[in-house]
N, C-alpha and C positions, 0 to 999 in steps of 0.2 A: 877613612875619610875620603870624601870626594870634593874636588874643587872645580867651580865653574867659573868661567872667564865671560865677562859681559863686554861686548863690543858694540860701540855705538856709531853709526854712520854720521859723519859731519862733512857736509860740502863747505868748501871754503871759496869764496869769491871776491874779486876786486870789485869795486862799486860799479866800474864801467861794464863789467860782465852780467849785471843783474838785469833782469826784464825791466821794462819801463814800470809796470806795476809794482814791482819790488823796490825799485829806486824811489818811487813815489812814497811807499810805505816807510821805508828808511828816512827819507827827508822829513816826512811828518813826525816821526819819532825824534829826530834831532832837533827840529823846531820846538817840540814840546819841551825839551830840556830848558829852554829859556822861560818857561811858565813854572818851573819848578820852585819850591819854596824849601831851600835847604840851607838855613843860616847856621846849622849845628855841624852838619857833616861835610857841607860844602861840595857835595857829590851830587850833581843834578841829573836826574834820570828822566827820559821822556819814553812813552810807549805809543804805539799806533796798531789798531786792530782792524783787519779787513773782515767785513761780514759777508755772509754767503749772499745777501741781497745787494752787494756792491758799496754799501756805506762804509766809510772809515771814521772810527771814533778814536780819540786821543785822550791821554792823560800824562800827569806828571807826578813825581814824588812830592809829598807835602809833610814837612816836618812839624814837630811841636815840642816845646820845652819840657812838657811832661811826657817823656819817653815811657812806653812805646806807642804814644797816642797818634802818631803820624801813620802815613800809608804810603807804601811803593807806587811807583809809576803803573807797574803791572797790574797790581790790584784796583787802583783807580780806574783804570782803562776797562778791565774786564768787568768789574761791578757796574760801571755805567753802561757798557754794551749789553750786559744781561738785564738790567733794569729798564733800559729804553727799548730793546729788542729782544725780548724774553724767548722768542721761538725761532730765533735766527742764529744759526751756527757762526763761530768764529773761525774763519779759514786760515788766517795768519796773524801773527803778532810780531812786530818789530820793536826792538829795544836799543836804546842809544844812551850814553852817558858823558858827561863832561866832569873834568876834575876841578879842584880848588882854583887852578890858574884860568879856568874857563875853557881849556882846550878839551876837544874830544879825545878820549882815551884810545890808545893804539890797539889793545887787545880787545876783543869782544866782551862786553859786560854779560855776566851770567846772573840770572835771577837768584834771589834768596830762596830759602826752602819754603817758607810761607807762600810766597808767589808761585812757586813751582806747583805747590798742592792746589792753589786755586786755579791756575792755569789748567791742571788736570781735571778738576771739576767742571770747569767751563768746556773743556773739550768732550767729557762724558754727556754733559748737559745737551750740547750741540750734536752728539751723535756722528761727529766725523774728525778725522785728524786735524790738529791745528798746527800748521807749519810754524816755526820759530826762527826769526832772523835776528841775530845778535850783531850789532855794528861795533867795529872797531876801525880806526883809520889804517890799520895795517891789514884788514880782511875782514870779511863778513861770513859768519858761520850760519848755515842753514841746516835746521833739523827737521825731519819730516813729521814729527809728532812729539807731543809733550813727554812721552814715556822716554824719549831718547835724552831728556834732560833729567828725568826722575825714574831710573830703573828701580825695579823692586817696589813700584809704587803701591800705595794704599788706596783702594776705591771702595764704594758701596758694596760691590760683590764680594768683598773680603768679610763683610758683616752678615752676609746672607747666612741663614740657619738652614741646614739640609735635612 
């Protein structure tokens, strides 16, 4: 038997240490939590994507009584970006969340599995790495590319017939 160890580089920043562009993206994601419709989970998530053309597009989670008909903030944002700017890569995606008390969470929020797969597809579609910024009041995680969130990922290349 052989055992492989997967290590993922994660930079951890205080808000003040971020570049102005990254602070703007985080601020947009935080703002979008107030556009969330989360009457069931009471967990409001916002996301903001920086596109290669300089545009910033945003989204929030939208729940529905008929689970799982709702959609996460990350997918709302990326589907909007890909539908409005189909030939423009997403350079970075910031994600923030507030809890039932309305406070931003302390530890950075991590996307669900479905969102990670959509993030990967969006990155593949754009042909360039998509940086990920995960906001928490105690620190912000920066990952260089989606594969850092989704090691051993599944892509279209895995379906290729040789």
